[in-house]
C-alpha positions in Angstrom: 71.4 36.7 31.6 68.3 35.5 32.2 65.5 37.2 33.6 62.4 36.2 35.2 59.4 39.1 36.1 56.5 38.3 38.6 54.8 40.1 40.9 54.2 40.6 44.8 51.1 40.3 46.0 49.8 42.2 48.9 50.0 40.7 52.3 48.8 43.7 54.4 51.0 45.8 56.9 52.3 46.8 53.1 54.5 43.5 53.3 53.8 40.9 51.2 53.9 37.3 52.1 57.2 36.5 52.6 56.9 33.3 50.1 57.9 35.7 47.3 61.1 35.9 48.2 61.5 32.1 49.2 64.8 30.8 47.4 66.3 34.5 46.9 69.8 34.8 48.5 70.3 38.4 47.4 67.1 40.9 47.4 67.9 44.6 46.1 65.4 47.4 47.4 64.9 51.1 46.3 64.3 54.3 48.0 64.5 57.6 47.3 66.3 60.3 49.6 64.6 60.0 52.7 62.2 57.4 52.5 61.8 54.0 53.0 62.4 51.3 50.6 59.4 49.4 49.7 60.5 46.0 51.3 58.3 43.8 49.2 57.5 41.3 51.5 60.7 41.2 54.2 60.1 39.1 57.5 60.0 40.7 60.2 63.4 40.3 61.5 64.7 41.6 58.7 62.6 45.1 58.0 63.3 45.5 61.2 67.0 45.4 60.8 66.9 47.7 58.1 64.8 50.2 59.4 67.9 50.6 61.9 70.5 50.9 58.9 68.6 53.7 57.7 67.3 55.0 61.7 71.3 55.2 62.3 72.3 57.3 59.2 74.3 54.2 57.4 71.7 54.7 54.1 69.6 58.2 53.3 68.9 56.9 49.8 71.1 58.9 47.7 72.0 58.6 44.5 74.2 56.0 43.5 74.4 55.3 47.1 74.4 51.6 48.1 74.5 49.7 51.1 75.3 45.3 51.6 73.2 44.4 55.1 73.4 40.6 55.5 69.8 39.7 56.4 68.5 37.3 59.6 67.6 34.7 57.4 66.8 34.6 53.9 67.2 36.3 52.1 70.7 36.3 53.3 71.6 39.7 51.4 69.9 42.5 51.7 71.2 45.6 49.1 69.8 49.4 49.7 69.8 51.3 46.4 69.5 54.7 46.7 67.9 56.9 43.9 68.2 60.7 45.2 65.5 63.3 45.3 62.0 61.7 44.5 61.8 65.2 42.5 64.7 64.4 40.7 63.8 61.1 39.9 65.0 59.9 36.2 66.1 57.2 34.2 69.6 57.8 35.0 68.8 57.5 38.7 67.7 53.8 38.1 70.8 53.3 35.7 73.0 54.7 39.4 71.3 52.8 41.7 71.3 49.7 38.9 75.1 50.0 38.9 75.5 50.8 42.6 74.0 47.4 43.1 75.9 45.5 41.2 78.4 46.3 42.4 78.2 45.4 45.8 77.0 42.0 44.3 80.3 41.1 41.7 82.0 42.2 45.7 80.0 39.0 46.9 80.7 37.2 43.4 76.5 37.0 44.1 75.3 35.5 40.6 71.4 35.4 41.0 69.2 38.6 42.5 66.0 39.9 42.8 64.6 43.2 42.3 61.9 44.6 44.4 60.8 47.5 41.9 58.4 49.9 43.2 55.4 51.4 41.5 56.8 54.1 37.9 60.2 52.1 38.3 62.1 52.6 34.5 62.6 48.5 34.9 64.7 49.0 31.2 67.3 51.0 32.4 67.5 48.9 35.4 68.1 46.3 33.0 70.2 47.8 31.6 72.9 49.1 34.3 72.9 45.6 35.3 74.0 44.3 32.3 76.9 46.8 31.1 77.9 47.8 34.6 80.9 46.3 35.4 82.3 45.4 31.5 86.0 44.6 31.4 87.2 43.0 27.9 88.7 39.8 29.4 88.4 37.7 27.2 93.1 36.8 27.0 93.2 36.8 31.1 93.0 33.9 32.8 92.7 34.8 36.0 89.5 34.0 37.2 89.6 36.9 40.1 90.6 39.5 37.8 87.4 38.3 34.7 84.4 40.9 34.7 82.2 39.3 37.5 78.3 37.7 35.4 75.0 37.6 36.7 73.2 34.5 35.7 69.9 35.0 36.4 67.6 38.0 37.8 64.0 38.2 38.9 61.9 41.6 38.5 59.3 41.5 41.2 56.5 44.1 40.7 53.8 45.7 42.9 50.6 43.5 42.5 48.7 45.1 39.7 51.5 45.5 36.9 51.6 44.9 33.4 53.3 41.8 33.0 53.5 42.2 28.9 54.6 45.1 29.1 57.5 45.3 32.3 58.5 41.9 29.7 58.8 43.8 27.0 60.3 47.0 28.3 63.2 44.8 29.8 63.1 42.4 26.7 64.0 45.5 24.7 67.1 46.7 26.7 68.5 43.7 27.3 69.0 43.7 23.6 70.2 46.7 23.3 72.8 46.4 26.0 73.9 43.3 24.2 74.3 45.5 21.1 76.0 47.4 23.0 78.1 44.8 24.8 79.3 43.4 20.8 79.9 46.9 20.3 82.5 47.2 23.5 84.4 43.9 22.2 85.0 44.9 18.7 86.3 48.0 20.5 88.2 46.2 22.7 89.8 43.7 20.8 93.5 43.9 19.4 93.6 46.1 16.0 95.4 42.9 14.9 92.1 41.1 15.6 89.6 43.4 14.4 90.6 44.2 10.8 88.4 46.2 7.8 88.2 42.3 6.5 87.0 41.7 10.2 83.6 44.4 10.4 83.2 42.9 6.6 83.0 39.8 8.0 81.0 40.8 10.9 78.7 42.5 9.0 78.0 39.2 6.9 77.0 37.3 9.9 74.6 40.2 11.1 72.6 40.0 7.7 73.0 36.4 7.3 71.0 35.9 10.6 68.4 38.4 9.8 66.2 36.2 8.1 66.2 38.0 5.0 65.4 41.4 6.9 68.7 42.6 6.3 71.5 43.2 2.9 74.7 43.1 3.0 77.2 43.9 0.2 81.0 44.2 0.7 83.0 47.3 -1.9 86.3 45.5 -2.0 89.4 47.4 -3.0 88.2 47.3 -7.1 84.8 48.1 -6.3 86.1 50.9 -4.0 88.6 51.8 -7.4 85.3 51.2 -9.6 82.9 53.8 -7.0 85.7 56.9 -7.3 86.4 56.3 -3.8 89.9 57.8 -3.8 90.4 59.3 0.0 89.1 56.7 1.1 91.8 54.3 -1.1 94.4 56.5 -0.2 94.3 56.5 3.7 94.8 52.7 3.1 97.4 52.0 1.0 100.1 52.3 3.8 98.6 49.5 5.4 99.3 45.2 4.0 95.3 45.2 5.6 93.0 45.9 2.4 90.6 48.7 2.8 86.7 47.8 2.6 83.6 49.3 2.6 80.6 47.3 4.3 76.5 48.6 3.2 73.9 47.0 4.8 70.4 47.7 4.2 67.4 46.6 6.7 63.6 47.1 4.7 60.2 46.3 7.3 59.0 43.5 5.6 55.0 44.7 6.2 55.8 47.8 4.4 56.9 48.0 0.3 58.0 51.4 0.5 59.0 52.7 3.5 57.9 57.2 4.8 61.4 58.0 5.9 64.9 56.3 4.7 67.8 57.1 7.6 71.5 56.2 6.4 74.0 55.5 9.5 77.8 55.8 8.4 80.4 54.7 11.3 84.1 55.4 10.8 86.0 52.2 11.0 89.6 53.0 11.1 90.6 49.8 12.9 94.2 50.7 14.0 95.0 54.8 13.4 98.6 55.2 13.5 97.9 58.8 12.2 100.9 57.4 9.0 103.1 59.3 7.9 102.3 62.0 10.8 102.9 59.5 13.2 101.2 59.5 16.8 103.3 59.6 19.7 103.5 56.5 21.5 101.7 57.1 24.3 98.2 57.5 22.2 98.9 54.7 19.6 97.1 51.5 22.4 93.9 53.4 22.0 94.0 53.7 18.4 93.0 50.2 18.1 89.6 51.9 19.3 89.3 54.6 16.3 86.8 52.1 14.7 84.0 53.1 17.9 81.3 54.7 14.8 81.5 51.4 12.8 81.3 49.2 16.5 77.9 51.1 17.3 77.2 51.0 13.0 77.1 47.4 13.4 75.9 47.4 17.1 72.5 48.9 16.3 72.6 46.3 12.8 72.9 43.6 15.1 69.1 44.2 16.9 67.3 46.0 13.9 66.1 42.7 12.4 63.8 42.4 15.3 62.2 45.7 15.6 59.4 45.6 12.4 60.5 49.4 12.4 58.6 51.1 9.4 61.6 52.5 8.5 64.6 52.3 5.9 68.0 52.0 7.5 70.8 52.2 5.6 74.6 51.4 7.4 77.9 52.3 5.3 81.2 51.5 7.0 84.1 52.7 4.9 86.7 50.2 7.3 90.6 51.3 6.9 94.2 50.5 8.9 96.1 53.7 8.6 99.4 52.9 8.4 103.1 54.4 7.8 104.7 52.5 4.4 106.6 53.5 1.8 103.0 53.3 -0.3 101.2 55.3 2.5 100.1 58.6 1.7 101.8 62.0 2.2 101.1 65.1 3.5 101.0 67.6 0.3 99.2 64.9 -2.1 96.4 65.9 -3.6 93.2 63.4 -3.6 90.9 62.9 -5.8 87.2 62.2 -3.6 84.2 60.6 -4.8 82.7 63.9 -5.3 85.2 65.5 -7.6 86.2 67.9 -4.8 90.2 67.8 -4.8 92.0 67.6 -1.4 95.3 68.9 0.0 96.8 66.4 2.3 97.8 68.2 5.5 98.3 65.6 8.0 97.7 62.2 7.4 96.9 62.5 10.7 93.8 63.5 10.1 92.2 61.0 7.9 89.0 59.8 9.6 86.7 62.5 8.1 88.4 61.5 4.6 87.0 58.2 4.0 84.1 60.0 5.8 83.7 62.3 2.9 83.7 59.1 0.1 80.9 57.5 2.0 79.0 60.6 2.8 79.2 61.3 -0.9 78.0 57.5 -1.7 75.3 57.7 1.3 73.5 60.2 -0.8 72.8 57.5 -3.7 70.1 56.0 -1.6 68.1 59.4 -1.1 67.8 59.4 2.6 66.0 61.5 4.3 69.1 62.0 7.2 72.4 61.0 7.2 74.3 60.7 10.6 77.6 59.7 11.3 79.5 58.8 14.2 83.0 59.0 14.3 86.0 58.9 16.4 87.2 62.0 14.6 89.0 64.8 16.9 90.7 65.3 19.9 90.1 68.7 19.8 86.1 67.3 20.7 87.9 65.6 23.5 89.2 68.7 24.9 86.1 70.6 24.8 83.7 68.8 26.0 86.4 65.9 28.0 84.0 62.4 27.8 80.9 64.1 29.3 79.3 64.2 25.6 79.7 63.7 22.4 79.8 66.6 20.1 77.1 67.3 18.1 76.7 69.0 14.7 74.3 69.4 11.3 73.7 71.8 8.3 70.6 73.4 7.7 68.5 70.9 6.4 69.2 68.4 9.4 69.2 70.5 12.7 65.2 70.2 13.3 66.2 66.7 14.3 69.2 67.9 16.7 66.9 68.3 19.8 65.2 64.9 18.9 68.2 63.2 19.2 70.1 64.7 21.5 66.7 63.8 24.2 67.3 60.3 23.3 71.2 60.3 24.3 69.5 61.7 27.6 67.4 59.5 28.1 70.0 56.3 27.6 72.8 58.2 28.9 74.8 59.5 26.1 74.6 62.5 26.2 75.3 65.0 23.1 76.5 68.4 22.9 76.1 70.5 19.9 79.1 72.6 18.5 79.4 75.2 15.8 79.2 75.1 12.0 80.3 79.2 11.4 81.0 79.8 8.0 83.8 81.7 9.3 85.7 77.6 9.7 85.0 77.1 5.9 88.2 79.3 5.6 90.1 77.1 7.8 90.2 74.8 5.0 91.1 76.7 2.7 94.1 75.4 0.0 96.0 77.3 -2.6 96.2 74.0 -4.5 93.3 72.0 -4.3 89.1 72.6 -3.5 90.6 72.6 -0.4 93.1 70.6 2.5 92.2 67.9 5.3 93.7 70.5 8.1 92.7 73.7 10.0 94.8 74.0 12.4 94.0 73.1 16.4 91.7 76.0 17.2 88.3 74.9 16.2 88.8 71.4 15.5 86.2 69.8 15.9 83.9 71.9 14.0 86.4 73.0 11.5 86.4 69.0 10.7 82.6 69.1 10.6 83.1 71.9 8.3 85.0 69.5 6.3 82.5 66.7 6.2 79.8 69.0 5.3 81.4 69.5 2.3 80.6 66.6 1.0 77.2 65.7 1.8 75.4 68.9 -0.1 71.6 69.9 1.0 70.8 66.5 2.4 70.2 66.6 5.7 72.7 65.5 8.1 74.4 65.3 12.0 78.0 64.1 12.8 78.6 63.2 15.6 82.5 63.1 16.9 82.7 60.8 19.5 86.5 61.0 20.2 86.0 61.8 23.9 82.6 59.7 24.4 84.3 56.7 23.0 87.6 57.2 24.7 86.3 58.4 28.6 88.6 59.7 30.9 87.0 57.5 33.7 84.5 54.9 34.7 80.8 55.5 35.0 77.7 54.1 36.1 77.6 51.7 33.3 80.3 52.6 31.2 84.6 51.3 32.0 87.0 53.7 30.5 87.5 51.7 27.5 85.3 50.2 25.3 82.6 51.0 25.7 80.3 51.4 23.1 79.1 54.6 22.2 76.5 55.7 20.1 74.3 52.0 20.2 71.6 52.6 22.7 71.5 56.1 21.9 70.6 55.3 18.4 68.1 52.5 19.1 66.3 55.0 20.9 66.1 57.9 17.9 65.1 55.3 15.1 61.3 54.6 16.7 61.2 59.0 17.2 62.5 59.0 13.4 60.4 56.8 12.3 57.5 58.3 14.1 56.0 55.9 16.3 56.8 57.2 19.2 58.2 60.8 20.6 61.2 61.6 21.9 61.7 59.7 25.1 60.0 62.1 28.1 58.2 64.5 25.5 
């Protein structure tokens, strides 16, 4: 999607010279509830036509509402997009308006459009909506009418006196973040026969190779994992013909020899989860190709990190396995030796994500991080608790101070987080008579019990756990996201990085 940005000079009487709209067949204008839109140079006939639409009550500016009107001349089509009440104007309003306009453009098979921005527009969130709304994984769809609609060119027309350099930077950043999200969606949506642990490792190597030396990549194969005592991770992958891997990515800023902080991102990479011998039901099996949503989010973040020049060291860990039933598969009642030295009794082989994360979180400590964030499609319990409306967020005492800034970043980009507790009593559910702990504590409070299990492997290091199971497998399509795959976590983490680096406050603060 090519984006151009220009200003519209004032032509008097609230209208700009109509020449600014020459060549634009599709023009989108925005309005708050009960207010007239800025028409940015509409000819008198078109201005009267759009006023008539409002007078008839066909468009009132409600958030997420959009109305297509055929113009009197060029532009051939006008789209009125609603932002809702002015007092409630926020990034979500711009995402909803952009997504609604995008849907109407798709219905007209329009490939190019101009967007007239009023003063104070959230251009970045508008660009994100245009890039992300209407996504469909269509690689294997041959019928053109069923493939996702694509916008080839977008013109953002800003008011006279607007800071074009700032707008261009905001739009470019939003477009890069959206491209990283689309990359994660493509990984989540692809067949599990393609996106294997080795494929995730190859993707990481490609990211590092294209970073200009700013990102280093190491891949630990099964021999290296055994040497590093990744007993739990290797057990989970034992039933698969696909070998397990651990991806290690590391971003170092060029201008700073010793960055003040280190952030470690850990993304669960179960490329297909059959449940193992504790096998899943047939109806749940197809969506398990996206059980590597955490890994996709971490890879998406690293895909744009090289261009950010943050004063921050960022480590990415992707433990990647397939969980399959086989004669060699690990079993309920097995006792596993984890990297930390703790032993784990296996109650359910379908509680596999926490096992490979246990080893990865312990390994994360070797990088001496100031904060660890793990991202994992971990529990159905979290989906039951929060639906598809938010990801669950848990933290130990050392990491709790970062929960609110991370949550604020999520609200800003439309990837909502909701705190869940890690009460001491949850640890009782993990007590085992034959090992240090067991990997499942029952259905009730399952998301927090899983978080309590992970907490045992981070020690005193600051840590936040994001259970994105419901957020990745959303129950309905939203403004920017399909039901699945949606690349949850990429824009959230990219928004948080400069906050953690101390470069900016949390958005809106």
